[in-house]
C-alpha positions in Angstrom: -12.8 7.1 2.6 -10.8 4.4 4.5 -9.2 2.0 2.0 -7.1 -1.1 2.4 -4.8 -2.4 -0.3 -3.7 -6.0 0.0 -0.3 -6.3 -1.7 2.4 -3.6 -2.0 3.9 -4.4 -5.4 3.7 -2.2 -8.4 -0.1 -2.2 -8.5 -0.8 -2.2 -4.8 1.7 0.4 -3.6 1.1 2.8 -6.5 -2.7 2.5 -6.1 -2.5 3.0 -2.3 -0.3 6.0 -2.5 -2.4 7.5 -5.3 -5.6 7.1 -3.2 -3.8 8.5 -0.1 -2.7 11.6 -2.1 -6.4 12.3 -2.8 -7.1 12.6 1.0 -8.2 9.1 1.6 -6.8 7.1 4.5 -5.0 4.1 3.1 -3.7 1.0 4.9 -1.4 -1.1 2.7 -0.9 -4.7 3.8 1.6 -7.2 2.7 3.0 -10.5 4.1 6.6 -9.4 3.3 7.9 -7.8 6.6 11.0 -6.3 5.0 8.9 -4.6 2.4 6.5 -3.2 5.0 9.4 -1.9 7.1 10.8 -0.1 4.0 7.5 1.5 3.2 6.9 2.5 6.9 10.4 4.2 6.7 9.3 6.1 3.7 11.4 4.1 1.2 9.6 2.6 -1.8 10.7 -0.9 -2.5 9.9 -0.5 -6.2 10.7 2.2 -8.7 7.8 4.1 -10.3 8.3 7.7 -11.4 7.1 10.1 -8.6 6.2 7.3 -6.2 9.0 7.9 -3.7 8.0 11.6 -3.3 4.3 10.8 -3.0 4.9 8.0 -0.5 6.9 10.4 1.7 4.2 13.1 1.5 1.3 10.8 2.3 3.2 9.3 5.3 4.0 12.8 6.6 0.3 13.8 6.3 -0.8 10.6 8.1 -3.0 9.5 5.1 -1.0 6.3 4.6 0.2 3.4 6.7 1.6 0.0 6.1 1.1 -3.3 8.0 1.5 -7.0 7.9 -1.8 -7.4 9.8 -4.6 -8.4 7.4 -7.3 -8.2 10.1 -6.3 -4.7 11.1 -6.2 -3.5 7.5 -9.6 -4.9 6.5 -11.4 -4.1 9.7 -10.3 -0.5 9.6 -11.4 0.2 6.0 -14.6 0.8 4.1 -13.3 -0.9 1.0 -10.5 -3.3 0.2 -8.6 -3.8 -3.0 -6.7 -7.1 -3.6 -3.5 -6.4 -5.6 -1.5 -9.6 -5.4 0.2 -11.5 -8.2 -2.0 -13.8 -10.2 -0.3 -17.0 -11.2 -0.5 -17.8 -14.9 -1.9 -21.1 -16.1 0.6 -23.8 -17.1 0.7 -24.2 -20.9 
């Protein structure tokens, strides 16, 4: 399956790499260019046990890519997951 993940934080990157490790093709998208460049270079911008190794493996296999281009990510996927921070209500 072709999957796009919008957001590459703890939820988005972990989810994307997990789907990619199960032989899906995943495109992770984020507006943070520095974060995307790190991910493209095989460096996880967050710490989650095992994530770094899985990211490297999925990149090497070609199952995972990262972009700042929302149109590209969505148009080249069968399903999209939105994994962006949700602001809390003011008390």
